[in-house]
C-alpha positions in Angstrom: -11.2 -15.3 -7.3 -10.0 -18.9 -6.9 -6.5 -18.8 -5.4 -4.9 -21.6 -3.5 -3.8 -20.8 0.1 -0.7 -22.1 2.0 -3.0 -24.5 3.9 -3.4 -26.4 0.7 0.4 -26.9 0.2 2.5 -29.7 1.6 5.6 -27.8 2.9 7.1 -30.0 5.6 10.8 -30.6 4.7 10.5 -28.5 1.6 12.3 -25.3 0.6 9.6 -22.6 0.2 10.5 -19.4 -1.6 8.3 -16.5 -0.2 8.0 -13.2 -2.0 7.4 -10.7 0.8 7.1 -6.9 0.7 9.8 -5.6 3.0 10.1 -2.2 1.2 10.1 -0.2 4.4 11.1 3.5 4.8 14.7 4.1 6.1 16.5 7.1 7.5 20.1 7.1 6.4 23.5 8.1 7.9 25.7 7.5 5.0 24.7 4.1 3.6 23.5 2.8 6.9 19.7 2.8 7.1 17.5 2.7 10.2 13.9 1.5 9.7 11.3 4.2 10.5 8.2 2.1 10.0 8.3 -1.7 10.2 4.6 -2.2 9.3 5.3 -4.2 6.2 7.8 -6.5 8.0 5.3 -7.1 10.8 2.7 -7.9 8.2 5.0 -10.5 6.6 5.4 -12.5 9.8 2.2 -14.6 10.0 2.8 -16.4 6.6 6.5 -17.0 7.3 5.8 -18.2 10.9 3.1 -20.6 9.7 5.5 -22.1 7.1 8.3 -22.5 9.6 6.0 -24.0 12.2 5.0 -26.7 9.6 8.7 -27.7 9.1 9.5 -25.7 5.9 12.8 -24.2 5.1 11.8 -20.6 4.2 13.7 -18.4 1.8 12.5 -14.8 1.6 12.7 -12.7 -1.6 12.1 -9.0 -1.4 13.1 -5.6 -2.7 13.9 -2.3 -1.1 13.9 1.1 -2.8 14.7 1.6 -6.4 18.2 0.4 -7.2 19.1 0.5 -10.9 19.6 -3.3 -11.5 22.9 -3.4 -9.6 23.9 -3.7 -5.9 23.8 -0.4 -3.9 24.8 -0.6 -0.3 22.1 1.8 0.9 19.4 -0.6 -0.5 20.7 -3.7 1.2 18.0 -5.8 2.9 20.3 -6.2 5.9 18.1 -3.9 8.2 15.0 -5.8 7.2 16.7 -9.2 7.8 17.7 -8.1 11.3 14.2 -6.8 12.1 12.4 -9.9 10.7 14.7 -12.0 12.9 13.7 -10.0 16.0 10.1 -10.5 15.2 10.4 -14.2 14.6 12.8 -14.8 17.5 15.3 -16.6 15.3 18.2 -15.4 13.1 17.5 -14.6 9.4 20.7 -15.3 7.4 21.1 -12.8 4.5 22.8 -14.0 1.4 25.2 -11.5 -0.2 23.7 -11.9 -3.7 20.4 -12.4 -5.4 20.7 -15.8 -7.0 24.5 -16.6 -7.1 27.0 -18.6 -5.1 26.1 -17.0 -1.8 22.4 -17.6 -2.3 23.0 -21.3 -3.2 25.3 -21.8 -0.2 22.9 -20.1 2.3 19.8 -21.9 1.0 21.7 -25.2 0.8 22.7 -25.0 4.5 19.1 -24.5 5.8 17.5 -27.2 7.9 13.7 -27.6 8.5 12.3 -24.7 10.5 15.1 -22.3 9.5 14.9 -19.1 7.4 17.2 -17.2 5.1 16.8 -14.1 2.9 18.3 -13.3 -0.5 19.7 -9.9 -1.2 17.5 -7.2 -2.8 16.0 -8.8 -5.9 16.2 -5.5 -7.7 20.0 -5.7 -7.5 19.5 -7.9 -10.7 18.2 -6.0 -13.7 16.3 -9.1 -14.9 13.8 -8.7 -12.0 12.1 -5.8 -13.6 13.0 -6.4 -17.2 10.3 -5.8 -19.8 11.6 -8.9 -21.6 9.8 -12.0 -20.3 12.7 -14.3 -21.3 15.1 -12.3 -19.1 12.7 -12.4 -16.1 12.1 -16.2 -16.7 15.8 -16.8 -16.6 16.2 -15.2 -13.2 13.1 -17.0 -12.0 14.6 -20.3 -13.2 17.7 -19.7 -11.0 15.5 -19.2 -8.0 13.3 -22.1 -8.8 16.4 -24.3 -8.8 16.9 -23.4 -5.1 13.4 -24.4 -3.9 10.4 -26.6 -4.2 7.4 -24.3 -3.7 6.6 -20.6 -4.2 4.4 -18.5 -2.0 3.3 -15.0 -3.0 2.9 -12.8 0.0 4.0 -9.3 -1.2 0.7 -7.6 -2.0 2.6 -4.3 -2.6 4.1 -5.8 -5.8 1.3 -7.9 -7.3 0.4 -5.2 -9.7 3.8 -5.7 -11.4 5.0 -8.3 -13.9 8.4 -9.1 -12.3 10.5 -12.1 -12.0 9.9 -12.7 -8.3 6.2 -12.0 -8.6 4.8 -13.5 -11.8 7.6 -15.6 -13.5 8.6 -17.5 -10.4 4.9 -18.4 -9.8 5.0 -20.0 -13.3 8.1 -22.0 -12.5 7.0 -23.7 -9.3 3.9 -25.1 -7.5 2.5 -22.0 -5.8 0.0 -20.4 -3.5 -1.0 -17.1 -2.0 0.4 -16.3 1.5 -2.0 -15.3 4.3 -1.4 -11.6 3.6 -2.1 -11.7 -0.2 -5.1 -14.0 0.4 -6.6 -11.6 2.9 -5.9 -8.5 0.7 -7.5 -10.2 -2.4 -10.5 -11.2 -0.3 -11.1 -7.7 1.2 -10.7 -5.8 -2.1 -12.9 -8.3 -4.0 -15.6 -7.8 -1.4 -15.5 -4.0 -1.5 -15.6 -4.0 -5.3 -18.2 -6.6 -5.9 -20.5 -6.8 -2.9 -20.0 -4.0 -0.4 -22.4 -3.6 2.5 -24.1 -0.2 2.4 -23.9 2.7 2.8 -20.6 2.4 1.1 -18.3 5.4 1.6 -14.9 6.0 0.0 -12.5 8.7 1.3 -9.8 9.9 -1.1 -7.0 12.2 -0.3 -3.3 12.6 -1.2 -1.8 15.0 -3.6 -3.2 14.6 -7.1 -6.5 13.9 -8.8 -4.5 12.5 -11.8 -3.1 9.8 -9.5 -6.5 8.5 -8.6 -8.6 9.4 -11.7 -9.1 5.7 -12.6 -10.1 4.9 -9.0 -12.7 7.6 -9.0 -14.1 6.7 -12.4 -14.5 3.0 -11.3 -15.8 3.6 -7.8 -18.5 6.0 -9.0 -20.3 2.9 -10.3 -20.6 1.4 -6.8 -20.2 4.0 -4.0 -22.9 5.9 -2.2 -20.6 8.7 -1.0 -17.2 10.0 -2.0 -15.4 12.3 0.5 -12.5 14.2 -1.1 -9.6 15.7 1.0 -5.9 16.3 0.8 -4.2 18.2 -2.0 -6.6 16.8 -4.6 -9.5 18.7 -2.9 -8.2 22.0 -4.2 -8.7 20.9 -7.8 -12.3 20.0 -6.9 -12.7 23.5 -5.3 -11.3 25.1 -8.4 -13.7 23.1 -10.5 -16.5 24.9 -8.5 -15.1 28.2 -9.5 -13.2 29.0 -6.2 -9.7 30.4 -6.0 -7.3 28.3 -4.0 -4.3 30.6 -3.5 -1.0 28.7 -3.6 -2.6 25.4 -2.7 -1.7 22.4 -4.8 -3.7 22.6 -8.0 -3.9 20.5 -11.2 -5.1 23.1 -13.6 -5.3 20.6 -16.5 -7.6 18.4 -14.4 -10.4 21.0 -13.7 -12.6 20.0 -16.6 -12.1 16.4 -15.9 -13.2 16.9 -12.3 -16.3 18.8 -13.5 -17.3 15.8 -15.6 -16.6 13.4 -12.7 -18.9 15.4 -10.4 -21.6 15.6 -13.1 -21.3 11.8 -13.5 -21.6 11.3 -9.7 -24.7 13.5 -9.6 -26.3 11.5 -12.5 -25.6 8.3 -10.6 -26.9 9.6 -7.3 -23.4 9.5 -5.6 -22.9 12.2 -3.0 -19.5 14.0 -3.5 -18.4 15.8 -0.3 -15.5 18.3 -0.4 -14.0 20.5 2.3 -16.1 23.4 3.6 -13.2 24.9 5.6 -9.4 24.6 5.3 -6.3 25.0 7.5 -4.2 27.4 5.5 -0.5 28.4 6.0 1.7 31.2 4.7 4.5 28.7 4.1 5.0 25.0 3.7 6.7 24.5 7.0 6.0 23.1 10.5 6.2 26.5 12.1 4.3 28.5 9.4 1.6 30.9 10.4 -1.8 29.2 10.1 -5.5 30.2 9.9 -8.8 28.5 9.4 -10.9 29.9 6.6 -13.9 28.8 4.5 -12.7 26.8 1.6 -14.0 29.4 -0.9 -11.9 32.1 0.8 -8.3 31.1 0.6 -6.1 34.2 0.2 -3.8 34.4 -2.9 -0.6 34.1 -0.9 -1.7 31.3 1.4 -2.0 27.5 0.8 -4.3 24.9 2.1 -2.5 22.1 4.0 -5.3 20.3 5.9 -9.1 20.1 6.1 -10.6 22.4 8.8 -12.6 21.5 11.9 -16.0 21.9 10.2 -15.0 19.6 7.5 -13.7 17.0 10.0 -17.1 17.0 11.7 -18.8 16.9 8.3 -16.7 13.9 7.1 -17.3 12.1 10.4 -21.0 12.5 10.0 -20.9 11.1 6.5 -18.9 8.1 7.9 -21.0 7.5 11.0 -23.7 5.3 9.4 -21.5 3.6 6.8 -21.3 -0.2 6.6 -18.2 -0.2 4.3 -15.5 2.5 4.3 -12.4 2.5 2.1 -9.8 5.2 2.7 -6.8 6.0 0.5 -4.8 9.2 1.0 -4.3 11.6 3.9 -6.4 14.7 4.4 -3.4 17.0 4.9 0.3 17.2 5.4 0.1 14.8 8.4 3.9 14.6 8.9 3.6 18.2 10.3 1.7 18.3 13.6 -0.1 21.5 12.7 -1.7 19.8 9.6 -2.4 16.3 11.0 -5.8 17.0 12.6 -7.8 16.1 9.5 -6.1 12.8 8.9 -6.5 11.9 12.6 -10.2 12.9 12.6 -11.0 10.6 9.6 -9.0 7.7 11.1 -10.8 8.1 14.5 -14.2 8.3 12.8 -13.5 5.0 11.1 -12.6 3.3 14.3 -15.9 4.5 15.9 -18.2 2.6 13.7 -19.4 -1.0 13.3 -18.5 -1.5 9.7 -15.9 -3.0 7.3 -13.2 -0.4 7.4 -10.3 -0.6 4.9 -7.2 1.5 4.7 -5.8 1.3 1.2 -2.1 1.3 2.1 0.6 3.8 1.3 0.5 7.2 3.1 -2.8 6.4 4.9 -1.4 3.4 6.6 1.8 5.2 7.5 -0.3 8.1 8.9 -2.2 5.7 11.2 1.0 4.4 12.7 2.7 7.8 12.9 -0.3 9.3 14.7 -0.4 6.4 17.2 -3.9 5.2 16.3 -4.6 1.6 17.2 -4.4 -0.5 14.1 -6.8 -3.0 15.6 -9.6 -0.5 15.2 -9.7 -1.1 11.5 -10.9 -4.2 9.7 -8.0 -4.2 7.2 -4.9 -2.1 6.6 -3.5 -2.8 3.2 0.3 -3.1 2.7 0.1 -2.1 -1.0 -0.6 1.5 -1.9 -0.2 1.1 -5.7 -1.6 -2.4 -5.8 -4.7 -1.4 -3.8 -5.3 1.6 -6.1 -5.1 -0.6 -9.2 -7.4 -3.1 -7.6 -9.9 -0.3 -6.8 -9.5 0.8 -10.5 -10.8 -2.6 -11.5 -7.5 -3.6 -13.2 -6.2 -7.1 -13.5 -3.2 -7.5 -11.2 -0.6 -9.8 -12.9 0.7 -11.1 -9.6 -2.8 -12.3 -8.6 -3.8 -13.5 -12.0 -0.9 -15.9 -12.2 -2.0 -17.5 -8.9 -5.6 -18.2 -10.0 -7.2 -21.6 -10.8 -4.2 -23.8 -10.1 
C-alpha cells in the first residue's frame, strides 16, 4: 500500500488540516462532558506535535458522538480541545463553528507553530451526506482555509465522509503517523503474518464479525472465540446456554464456519468453562460451570479459569496475535478475569501483538494493563474490523499512489 507520509510533505509556514479521531467516551452532567478515556487523544499527539515542531499551523478536524447534522452542546469538542492542549503543553483554540466565520477567523489568526480546532464536523449534515457533491462542497470550504491535508483519524477511514475522503481529493495530502502505522500493521497481519498466527475474537455477536471470521479462516492457524459470541458457537455444538446471549439465526452459519475451519486445518477453540450469573449485575450470584452445563435461568458473562489457561496455552507459542473483542463483561469486576487473562497472555510472548481497537483497547486501559506490552493498539474498532474483513477502506484508498 503506497501512501505518502508527513515526512514527505513541506509543511513549514503552511496551514495543515489534520483529520484526527477524538471521538472519546464522556460522562455527562447535563450537557457538560468529562472524558473517561483519553486514549484516542493521546494517540493523535505524535502527528500534531511533529507538524507543529516543523513550523506548521495545525487545524484539527474531528467528530464526537452522533449529532444529527446540527450543533448539540453535549457533542461539542471543547473537552477534547482542553485535553489536547494539556498534552501538547500549549492552548488549542476551538472555533465555534465547523467552516463558517469563526473557523475562518480562528484559522486566519494562527502563526507558525500554533494549533486550532474546528467544532465537531458532524454538526454539518454535509459531512456524512450520501451525496458526493454535498460532501465536496463542505470539503471545499475547509480547503480554502489551508494548504495541506493530513489523514490521521484511523477510526473513520472506513467511511466516505467530507473530512475523510473529499478533503483528501481537494488538497495535497498524506497519512499521519497513526494512520501510516495502522495501515502498515494491518497489511502485515493480513498478507504476511509470522506463524503461528492466532486470532482472538470476542464481543457480543457473531453477526458483527462474520465477515472477519470468513476472511481470516483463509490465513489463521488458530481462532479463539470468547465473549457473548461464544454462546452461539456452543449452541452450534448442541449445548444449551441458559439466558446467555445467543443469536439463534446464526447457529447454522456458525456450523458451516467451523466445518470450513476444519477443512482448512484451522483450530477453533471455544470456552470449556464459563463464569455464570443469575443476573446481569455487578453483585449477582456467580458460579463456574462447564460450558455445556449452563442452567436455564443463568447466563454466561465471562470465560472461566480453565478456558483462560487454555487460551493462554494457545497464545504462548504464537508469533502473530490479533485480538478484537473482550472475553466477558469486563466493565464489572466479577466478569473481567477472562479479558485480563488474554491481555496478560499477549504481553508475555515475543510476538507481534495487535489489539483491534474498540472495547478491547478500552478494556486494556480500564484494567490498568501496560499498553507498552503490546506491539500495536488500534484506535479504530470499526475500521480495524473492516480491514480484517479484507474490505477497501475509502479513507485509505484516497491516499494511495499520490
